[in-house]
N, C-alpha and C positions, 0 to 999 in steps of 0.2 A: 392269728393262724397262720400260716406254713403254707406260702402254695407256690407253682411253679406259672412264671407272670412270663404269656406268650404275646410279646408286641409288635407288629407290625410296623413297619419301619422307622427301624433304626438309625441310618443314613445318616438324618436327618439331625443336627447337633444339636437344637432346640426341643428335640419330637418330648414330649412329655404326656405321661397317661392319663387322662380325661376320669377315667371311672374303670375299675377293674371290683372281678365278684369271685366267688369261687362255688361255681355251681356244685350241687352235689352228683352223686353218679346216677340218676334217675335222669338227672336236667336233660333237655335237648333243643336246639336249636330252634325259634320260631319259624316254620315256615310259611310263606304267606302266598306266594304266588302258584300257580297250577305250574304242570310242566311246559303245556302249549305255551307260556309265554315266559319260557327264563330265556334268558339269551342263550346262544350256540357256541356259543366261543367264552373262551375263559379267559380273564384277568391277569395278566401274569402277575407273581408275586416270589419274593427271596424270601429269606432267612437273614437278616444283616446283625451286626450288633456283638455283645460283647457275651455269645452266648455261652450258660458254661456245659463239661460235659461232664460232669460231677455233682448231683445234691446229696443229700442225707439223709436218714429218714427225720423228719422233725425230731427233737427231743427238746427245743423251750430255751434254747440259745443263737438259735439263728438270731441274723437282723434282718433286715429288708428280705424280702421275697423276691430271688432269681430273678431275673427275668434274659429274652430275648425280644428283639425285635425285628418284625417282614414288610417291605417294604411293596404296594403295591403299586404294581405301574398306570394303570386308570383306576376308575372311581367303584368297589366294588359292590357297590349293593344292589347293583340291577342284579347282583351273582348270589346272596345273600349267604355269603361268606361265610364259613366256622373254623372252630376246634373242637378236634377231635383227639383224643388220648389212646396211643394204642398202649399194650393189645388189651384193657381192657375195655374200652367201646366208651368209653366218658363224653358226651358232648357238649360245647360251650358255645357262645354265641360270642360274638364276636364286637365289642367295643369302640368307640368313637374315640381317639386318641389325637391329641393336636398334633399338626403338620400335615401335609400330605397324601390324603389317603394310606392314611394311617389307622391301624388296631389294635387290639387287645382282646385278650382272652387268660381268665386262669382256673389253674386247677389247684386244687385243693389235693398235698402230698401227703397226710394224714390217713393211717389205715394201707399206704400201699402195701406193696412187699419190695425185697430188694430185688433189681433185677435190669430189666435194658427197658425202657420205651420211649415213646416218639410220639411228637405232636404232629400231626398232619393238618396244613391248611384246607381245606374244602372248600368246592364249588361246586353249588348246583346250578347246573347246565340242563338245556332241554332232553339231550342226551342219557343224563344220567350223572352223579356228582363226580365230582374230580379232583386228584389232589395235586394244586398250584405250586406244594414248597410242604418241606419238611425237618424239625428239630427232633435230634435224635439225642438222646441223653442218659445215663446210669443212675439208676438209686442204689447207693448202697445204705447198710447198715453204719452208721456213723464210726470212729476207731478215735480212740484217745490217748495221746498222750502226755503227761504230766513230771513235769518238769522241779523237783522239790531242793531246795539248800536250805541244810543242815547247820544255823552256827553253834558251837560243841559246845559254848558257854567261856571259851578260850579267847586269846587277841586272834582278831583277824587283820593283815596288814592290806594298805594302799594296793598294793600290787595285787593284788588276792581279789579284791574287793571288786578292779578295775577290771579284770578279766573276764569274773563273773558278771559283769554288766557290759562287757564287751560280747560274749557271747549271747546274750540274752539281745540286747540289742540286735546285732549284726543279723544273728536266725529269724527275729521278729519271735520269739519264745517269751509268753507270761513265765513268771516266776512264782512260785511258792514259797515263802525266803522265809524260815521257819527260825523264830526268836525264841533265843537263850537265855534269859533273863538272871542267870548267873554271873554274867558281868557288875553287876550291881550289890554282887555281894564278895565280891572276892577281892585282895591286896596284888592278886597276880596279873586281871587287868589294869589296868589307868584308869584315871577318871575322863581323861581325853582319850585314849584307845575306846573306851567304849561310847563315848559321844561320838565319833567318829563313825562308828560300825551303825549305832542310831539314826545320826545322821541318814546314812548311807539306804539304811531299811527303809525312812522314815521315805526318801528321794524313792525309791521303788516304788514304792504305795500311791504315791503321789501321779507315779507311769502309769500303775493300773494293777500293778503286783497284786498279788495276796498277801497278809505277813500271817504266818501262822505262828503255832508252839511247839520248843522242841526241848527237852528237860534231860538232862543226867542228872545221877547221883551225887553231882559232887561233896563232900563232906561238910566245907563252910558254905553252900549250897541251901542244906538238908538244914543244917545247924539254923542258919539265920532265917530260914521259915517255922522254927520254934519244936523243932523234930531231933530226936538221939540219933546222926549219921549211922550209920554200916559200914564196914568195908567187904563184905562176902555175906554172901557170895560173888564172883567178880568173874567177870569173863579171862581177863587181862594180868588181873595179881596186883595192882597200882599203887593200891590202898589209899587211894586218897577219893574214891566213892565215885569216881565217874563213871566206871567199868561194872558197876550193881547194878541189877536191876531194878528198874521199878516195880514189876511187880514182887519184887522180895518187901517192899513194904508192905503194912496191913491197906485197906479198903481205906479204913479213914483216913491212914498218914498220906495217899495217893490221892486224897479228897486236898488235903489242906497245904499239902506241895502244890496243884494246880491250882487252886484260890490263891495259894501266897503269890504266884506267879501272874495269875489275872491282876493282882492290884498290883504288883512290879510295874507293869505294861499299859496298867490306866494311869500311875502315877508320874509314868515317862512318856505319857502324850502317842501312847499305840491305839487302835482300835483293836474293842477285844477281837482275840483268832473266833473260829470255828473249825482250825482242822487242829489237828494233832500227828504228833510222834511219839514212842518213849525212847529213850536212848538205846543205841547197840539194836532196836527194834524188840526189846519188851514190854509184852504188854500181853494183863489178862484178861479173865471175864470182869475182875473187878476194877481196872482199868474204864472197860467196855462202858461198865456199868457208870459209872465214876465219870466220866466225859458226856454221856448218852444224858445224865443229871446234870449236870451245867450247860446242855443245848448244844454242844457241840456237833456240829451236824457230817465230820468226816476226820477216820485215823486213816494213818497210812502205818503201821509198827508191823502187818504182819506181814511175816518172808513166807519163801516156799520151805520146808521141811528143814532142819539139818542143823549144824550145828556154828556158834562161834565163840574163838577161841577155845573156853576151859569149858564154856556152856554149852549146854542143848537147847535149842531154841521153843518155847511154848507152843510154834506153831508145824501142826502136820498138814501142810498144805501143799496141791500142788504146785508143781514147778508152774505153771497158766495163771493159776488160780486168778480170777477174774472178782470185783466188788461184789459183797455180799453183807446185807443187813444179818450180824452177827445175834446168835443165842445169848440171854443174858447170863447164862450158867456155861455156855462153852462159845469160848473165842470163836473156835474153827471152825462152827457151826452156823447155818443160818437161822435168824429165832426172827425173836419180840423187840429187839431193840431198835430205835428209830435212827442210830446214825450209821452209814456209810463204813465199812472198808474195806479197803483200796491196796489191797497186795501189792507190797514196794517188788514187782518182777521181773522191772527193766534194767536189773542193778545198780554196782556201786561205783561211780567211776574213781575213785579215792585210790589215789599213786596208778595211773595205768596210762602207759601213752600209746604213743599212733599204733604200734604194733599190737603191742597185750591187750588192745580193747576188743580187737578183733571179736574174740568167740562172744563177748557181749553181742558185739552189731549182729550177729549173724542170728543166733537166737533171740533176737529184741524181734529183727526181722520176719521168725519163725513166728510167732505168734500174731503178726496183722496179713494182709490181705495182699499177695504180688500185685506190685507196679501192673495199673493199668484195669484190675479187676476189682467188681466189687467184692465188699464183706458183706456175709450173708447174715450177720449178728453180729450187736453194738459188743468190742475191746476196749479194753482199757490198759495202759503201761505205765506201769509209777516208776522215776526214774531219782536215784539219789544221787547228791554231790553235797561239798559243802565249801561255800565261803570265805572259807580261811585256808583252803586249803589249794586251790589252785591257781597252779604254779605254770609259766610259758606251758611245761612238760604234760601236764595235765588237762588243761585248756584243749592244745591240739588233742588231741584224747576226744574230748567232750566234743570237738569240732568235727569230730573224725563220724561222732555216733550221729550228730544232726545229719551231717553232710547224708548219711544211708537213710537218713526217712523223704529227703528231698523229694524221690519219685515219686512219694506216695502221699503229701501231702497238699489237703484241700484248701486252704487260699492259693495256693499256686493251682488249682482246678485239674490239678494229676490223682489223683484220688480221697479218700475218704478219711483221712490219718488228719485228727484239729488238735493242737497244742493248749491245752486248758488249766486253769489252774485245777489245785483239788479243793476250791471249794465250787468250782464251777460243775466240775464231775459230780459233786455231789448233788445237786441241782440237776442235770442230763439225767441221771440215774434215777429220778424221782418214779 
């Protein structure tokens, strides 16, 4: 259960909560003293500690309860002090906490609408109730940013991998690393380079990043899977299959290609992925049915309506399309499949520099609540980069993009934007 914790007395460095409860909306403090026997003067109190200004509506990803501390100047027991959550009026008794004159109260945030709230610390005095301290906060719907990194099946240099990791670590952003198993089926990537890329990916997984799956229809990869490769249709006319949509293959072939990929990943020590993106963003209802049947939790192939190179996208979504559970017969519509479709609406950072990425920054920010404001409904913004292409120029562009999210970040207590992996988004969107 996610709760808002009001702790009384945070200035004391060794103060710890002895007990906390999450009272329902109907619970009220126990009152035992008559008005005549109550004190006439309030006991001073102050809210101290690192009280958050922003909370988000509970989504299953929250950590320990957020908390603030309030210090009473003396023993508050005679005043029967309690806490009241405004504007809904829920009241909760203050619990004992270790340390001099410390108390605690909790409020369950489940079911509360986004908005501005306050917790009043109230004392019952002979002349009536008196508010002696107040903690104000904003409750927002969560907004998620997901940074996905597509390996394309070709070689990624040490420099590009180092730049990718430096961005993630510098900005404290989790990555969804979309591994491409084609590196094990081609002579274009040396075994040594493939091993370096694999070791880097395993290191990112050990650090808490997600390892996902990304497939392009390279002819050597398709042949290794036991299928006849295609060179058309293609979005660029390359002839090596890289630019042939996965959706150009029959559903049974898509199943064989994905199962072959999962087997290769397992053989090389990677955990079974639960999320996916098709090369070039080309997927269809057959792809989504296949993924769902294999137990995948999410797909990030969808993009807003448009075209890529020579081919129109199979997607008819709006520019700000939000995650949905797709239909088994129409990938563009909500329906009966259990996996989450998370449209990639945040842009592709490939080949951008600090100047040219500005329109993407403006568009991305337009999808989110402005700095300091509450998001009325949850939103998700998926961004795609490639760990094999992030040179110094693209790194600077990505850093400019992530800098722009700074005034909105939840972990900095500035707003409701939280960086999560694609698998975490699928969990939060349940």
